[in-house]
Structure formats: C-alpha cells, structure tokens
N, C-alpha and C positions, 0 to 999 in steps of 0.2 A: 884261444878262442876261448874267450871268456863263456860261462855257461847263461840261455839265454831260457824267456820261457816260450813252449813249445805245447800250446793248449788242446793241439788236438792228436797229444800222445796219452792225455788226460784219463786214467783208469776210472772205471764206474765209482758212480757218487759212493755206492755203498762200500766200496774198499777201505778211506778212512774212515766210515762214519761209526762202524760198531766198533773200532777202536776207541773213537772221540768217545764216544755214547756212554763205553764200558769204562771208563778211567774216572769220571770222580764217582761213580759209585763205593770205586775201593776208596777213594779220599772220605768219603761218610761213613763207612767201614772204619777209617784210621780214627775219628771223630769222634764216634758212638764206643771205639776200644778203650778211647782215653778214661770216657765217662764210667765207663763200665769197671776199669780197673783201676782207674784214680792213681794218686801217687808214685803206687808200685809200675805203673810202667813206662818212668824213666829213675829209679833207683839205682840202674845198671844198666850198663849198653851190654851188657854181657848177657842177662837175664831172658830166660825164654821168650817174658811179654814184652822185652824192648827190642827183642830179634822181630818178633811178631808183627809189633808198630813198626819198624824199619819197613819190612817186607812190602808191607800194606801199599805204603806209599811210594817207594824205590821203585818196586816190580809193579805194583797194581795200579798205581796211579802212572809214576813217571815214565816207565817203561811201555805201557801202554799206548800215552800216549803218543810217545816220540817213534815206537813204531809206526801205527797209523798215519807218524807226519811224511818219515820215510817212505811209505808206498807210495804215497801222494806227491811228495816233491819232485824225487827222483826223476820220474820221467817227464813232470812240465818245468822242475828250473834246470835238471840238470841233463835233460836229454837220457836220461838211462831207463832204457827200458827192459822191467822186470818180468822175467820170465813167468808167463802163467801167473797173471797176480792175485786172480780170485784164489786159486788153489793155496796161494801163498797166504795170502789172508785167512781163508779156513783155518787153515793148516796151524797160524803163528795164534789166532785169537783165541782160538778151541785150547791151543797150548799151553799159552801163557794163562789163561783166563782158573783152568782147573790147576794148573801147576801152581801158581799162588796161591790158591784157597787150600791146595793139597797142604804147601807148604806153612801157609801160614798156622795151620789146623794141628800138623806135624809139632811148631813148637810150644804149643799149649797144651797138647795132650802125652809131651814126649814118648810119642808113638813111632818105633823104626819103621814099620808097613808105609805112614805118611809120606816120610823124606821117601822112600822108596819110591814110592809112584809120584812122587812130584819130581824126583830128579828124570824120569821118564818124558813125563811130560814137558817141564821144561827146556831141557836138554834138547831131545829133537827139535821142537820148535823153532826157540832161538838158533841155535846153528842151523837150521833148514833156510830162518831169516838171513840169518848173515851172511850164508852163502849165498842166498842170490841175488841181495841187496848187491855185497858184494861183485859177483861174476857183472851185475847191473854198470857199476859203478867203472870196472873196470875196462867194458866196451866202449862205455862212453865218449864221443871224438873231442866231448869238452875239457879243458884245463882250465887253471886256474886255482886260488886259493881254496872257494869251497870244495872243490874235487878230492881235492889232497887230503883234505881237513875230512871231509866225509869218508875218504877209503880209512885212514887212519882211524876216525873213530870206531868205524867197523871190526876194524882190527882189534881196536880195543875192547868191542863187545866181545867177542873171538874168547879175548884172555878172559872177561868177566866172567862168562858162562860155563868155561871150563873150571874154572877156579872155582864159583858157587856151585856147581855138581860134585865136584869135589870135596867141598865140604858137608855137605848135604849124603853123598855117600859115606863119608866116616859115620856121619850120626845115625844112617841106617841100619848100617852093617856093623858096627862099631870099629872101626878103623882106628890101629893107633896113628895119630899123624899130629903134627905141630899145629893143631886147630889156630890159636893165639895167630899166630905168621902169619897162616893161610887167608883169614878173617882181615888182618891189616891191609895184604896183597889184595884183596876180592874188593874191599871198598875200592880201594885206591885205584883203581882199575874202572869199576862201574861209576862211581863219581865222576873220575879226573880223568881216562882214558877212554871214557865212552862219552858220559854224558856234558862233560866241558869242553870238549875238543866237538861234538855235535852240534852247543850250543855258538861256537866260536864259528866255524863253517854254514851253518845255516844264517848266522849273525852277518855273518860279512856280505851277502846276500840281501836280505829282508829288511834289515835297518836302512838302508841306504835308501830301498827301494819302498819301503811304505812312510817311516819317517821322513824321506827325503832330505838327509843329511849327507856331507860328504864322504865319501868312502873311507872305510879302514886303511890306515898305511900302510904301502911295501913291506915295509918293514917287519910291521906285527903281522901282516896273513900269510908273508912268505915262511917265515920262522914258527912261529906259535907253536903249530900243531909238532912238529915234529920235535921240535927241543922238551915240549912237555912229554911229548910219547919216549924220547930216547932218558928222561928224566928219571920220569917213571920206571921204566927198565932198568936203569941203574938202583934207583931205589929199592924195586923189586929182588933183585939181585943179592943187595946190601942185606936182605930181612931172610932170605933161603937160602937156601935150609935153615943154616943156622943165623942169628943175627952178628953183622960183621960190629967193629967199631962203633961204639957210639956216635962221636964226631964224625964219621962219614955219613952217617944216614942223617945227621943233624942239617950238616951242607949240602946234599939233597934235594931234602924235604924244602929247607928256606928258599932253594932255587927254584922250585918246583912250584911254590908257593907265590912268589913271584911272578911267576907269568900268568896267573888267572887274575889277580888283583891289577895287572898292568892292562890287561884288555878292558877290566872293568872299566878301570880310568879314562881309557881311549874311549871306550863307548859312552859313556857321562859326557864326555868333552864332545865326542861328534852331537851328541843329542842337543849340546847347547846351541850350536851353529846349524841347526834345520831351518831351512825355509819357510816350510809352516810353524806357525810361532801357539797354534791353537793348540791345548791339553787334553788328549784323549786318554781311553784307558789302556791301550796296549803300549804308552809311553809312561803310562804311571808304571804298569808291570814291568817292563825294563827296567826302568830307572831302582824299582823295591829289588829288580834282581840284582843289577846292578852295585848296587851298593852294601845287598845283601852278602853279596861274592868280597867287596875289600872286607867287610867285617872278616868273614869267616876265612879268608887266608891271613887275614891280621890275628887273628885270635888261634890259627897255625902256626904262626912265625912264635907269636909268643910262646907256644906249649913247646916249642923246639928249644926256645931262648933262657926260660926261666921258667926253673925248677920247679917255683910253687905254682907256676899255671897248671904245667906239666902235672902236678900232683894233683891238681882240686878235681875230684870226683865229678864235677859238674860242668869239667872241661870240652870232652866228646858228647855230650846233647848238646853243650853248646854250637859247637861247629856243625853236628850233623844237623841238628833243627834249624841254623842260618841255608844250609847248603840245602837240603832237601823242602824245607817249608820257604826258607827267605828267596833262593836264586832258583830253583828247577821249577816249583808250583805255579809262581808269579811267570815265569817267561812261558811256561806252557800252557797257564788259560790266558796272556795276552796273545799266544801265537793262534790260537785255537778262535778267540775271536776276530783274527783278520783272514783267518783259512777258510771256516765253515762261513759267512758269508762271501767271499769272493767262490768260491765252490756252488755257490749257491748259483752267484749272477752267472760264472761260467756254464753250466750244464743248462740254464733256464732260456739263455741266449741260443743252443742247439736245438731246443724245443719248440721256440719260436720261430719266427720269419720277419723278413726283413719290413718294417712297416710299423712293426706290433713293438710296444715299449716294455723292456723288461724292468720288475723294480728294482729300485737302485741299494747298493749292498748295503745302505745303512737301514735299509725297511725290515733286515734281515732279522737282526737283533737289538732291541730297544738300548740305545748307548745307556741311558738311565741303572738298566738293569745291571750293564758292567762295571758302571761307577759304584754300585753297592754289592757285588763280588767282590771287588776291589778293598771295599770299607772290612768287609767279614774277613777278609784272609789277613789284613793287616793287624785287625786285633787278635783274631787266632794265632798269627806270628810273635809279635809283643808278648799275651800272657804265655806263649810257651818258654819263653826266654825269661819271662819273669821267674816261670817255676819251679826254675833252677833255686832261687832265694827260699821262694813260698810254695811250697810243693802243693798246695789246696788249690792255686790257682789254674791247677792241671782242671781241673773238672770243667770251669767258661772257656780254657784252653779246648779243650775237646769239644765243647759245645760252638765253640766259632769255628773251626774247623771244616765240624761236619753243615753246620749251616753253609760257610762259603761253600763246598764242596756241590751242596745242595743247590744254590744257587747257580753254580756254574750248570751243571748237569740241566738245570730248569730251562736255562738261556740257551743250550744245546739242544734243548728237546725243543725252545721255540724255533730256533732258526732252520730243523729238519722239519716242523709243520709249516711256517711259510715257506721253504721249498716244495712241498707237494700240494700246498695251496694254491701259490703262484704257476705253478707247472700243471695244475687241471684250467685253471683260468686263463692261461696263455693258449692251450690244446682246445677250449672252448670256443678262442676267438678265432683261431685259424680254423673251426670246424667252422664254426660261421659265416667267414671268409668264402672257404669252399663250396658253400649251398649255393644253387644256383636260383637267381631274381625269380620269385613268381610271374605269370603276366598280371599284367593290369585288368582289372573284369571292367566287360565292357558295359 
C-alpha cells in the first residue's frame, strides 16, 4: 500500500509553524555573521568561525525546517501518527533552538561549558525526536519507497546526532579523539545519510503530486536509499578508527557521489515532462537544488580523482556551499511555499462550513514575493561561490543571504497572518449565518 493523504490526522497547525517561522531567523543570522566576520569566516573549514557558520545553516536553518516538515508530513502523507505531537514539538523546538545558539557560541568563544550545555540540549531533544518519528514510521501500515527512505533517513539522523554529540563532548571535556576523522564522518551522515535521503523520500511523493510529473522510476526509488546507506556505512568504516587504503576510500566515495547525481538528473528529466508547463517558484527552487546537487557531486568526484582539486583550499567550501546553500536551502524554501499555503487552506476548511468559500491557496502568499526570494537566494549562492576566488565578495554574499532569509521569513509571516485573518472572517461568517432573522417591523 502506497502512502496516501490522511487529512484528518493532521496535527495542530502550531506544530510545524513554530519550526518554519524559526528556521529563517538562523539564515538571517548566518548572513549577518558573514557581514561581521568577512573573509575570515570562509578561510578554513576547520576554523571556529567556519564551524559556527556551518552549524547556523545546517542545524539552525536546515534541521529546524526539516523537523517541522517531518512532524507535519508523516501523519498526513504516510499515515504515521506521532505520539503526543505537541510534547515532541515543544521539546524538539526548544532543545534545537537553545542547543544551536549554545553550539555556535561555543565555537566563537571556545568555552568548554557552552559545548557541554549544547550537547545536553541538542542530544536529548534530537534523539527524542528521532525516536518518536522512527516509532511512528515503523508502526504505519503504509509501504513504498517514501516510507523506506524516511526510515533510513531517520536512522542516518541517529548516527549524525551521536557523532555530533561525540565531537561536542570532545570539545567540552578536552577528550583525545580523532576529531578530523569524526568530523568527516559526521558531515557525511548529516548531509548524506539524513538530508539527502529525506529529500529523496519526500521527493518521490511531492514532485509528482505538486509538479504533475511522472513517478520516479522503480529502479531508482527502490534502490537509492539502501545503496546510499550502505555506501556511507562502508565509507565510514574505511575512515574509522584509522583510515584504510586511499584507493578503497576513493572507490566508495565515487560510488556514493554517483547516486545523488543520478537522483538529481532523473528529477530534472521528470520536471521536463510535467503536464503543467507554467513556471512557478517551487519549480525554480527544485531546479536550482537539483542543478546544485549535480555540481556538488561532480566536484566531489573531481576531489577524489584529481589531486590538484583535492589539494585546493577552496574545494571543501565550494562543495559545502553547493550542498547547504545550493541544494538544501532552496529545496526547503520551495517546499515551505507549498506546505504553508496548503496547511492554511486545509485548516480553514475545518473552520468554515459547507457553502462558505475558503480562500484559494494562491491567496496565502503572493507568488511575486516568492520569485523575489528566489532571485535573492540565487544571488547569494553565486556570490558565495565567487568568493572562493575573490574573498571580498563575502560581504555582498552575506547581505544577499540575510536578505533572502529575511524575505522568506516575511513571506511565511504573511502566510501566518493570512491564516489568522481568513480564519476570523470565516468564523464571523458562520456566526452571522447562525443568528436568527429578526421579525419584520409591523
């Protein structure tokens, strides 16, 4: 049985919205951080400044939005009811927000106590979230590529959280651990074992539904998640506890890079065959994400095969920027512009009554504002990539990134306000219909 839409199982609208409205604030902070620190923020992937910037985006923006989307999508699209969703929401949101701020502050201040506090908040909240989500996915009767990918993605989140907690613990308690090796594996599971698998699992469902494309081919959707998971596992074992022969690492890394590249190519081909040919913001965000994923995986292949590329100081920054700013942030933005208007419409249907017209989905957030945010984000991505060759471009890049996330926040706030306004109008209309008619004057 394939997952289907179960609107009656949708959680309260406050569950996803608190995550959605918080995520862009960390993106704004990342842009302002680039304006504050300038080229020093991207000078080395191992510097505290770079690590702080990375976690503002990867944890504060990406993971925040992904957690909110999972809490909404699972009950509706997968029939996976999460135990006490309000409790899971409050604990996860509070822990993720405070933990991210403490972690970033720890990198900047290099104060062990901040890392210790960050470990407590992030580990408890994220493991609780992952356990609640995984149990819901294991109990659902639905089957299919989406369910399999989401289950494996949550397993990848477990691995990424444990590795991240281990690293932060090493910083907080000054433990002697192979930090470089652990960091490589942590990043691989966070971006590949969790984020890329989540994108694929959601993509199998939403791309055909929202963009009216053919379904993903079975040969890809049935094998992608398992293949990427086991390749990441093999690559991790080749790194830990001591690096194995370089040739083995190279072969595994190249095979792992080819999988997301294939997914991105197939996605673009399906979009080219969509039934509705009009260009909308979500389509552009997905195209940017798929194109950036192809570029990132091509760079990763070059890094593995060409020593000059691997030795260039800017290569890790280019790959990281393509993945975080080029792939995940656009895909998240595009999906938020689909999820929020749809949720508004869905919950307004429950507010009204038969015969009352619920505002159209397109009335929730003006498309012109979505297009504007896309342009700002595209400019931020281009400037960040160009900053590798010309570091002074970090300043306009930071400004563009902050503006893009500010525009996203404005659009999401507009959608929230419209939900409240339309809801009040519908309630007033229902109240008027219920009032008895006054008898005519004699």
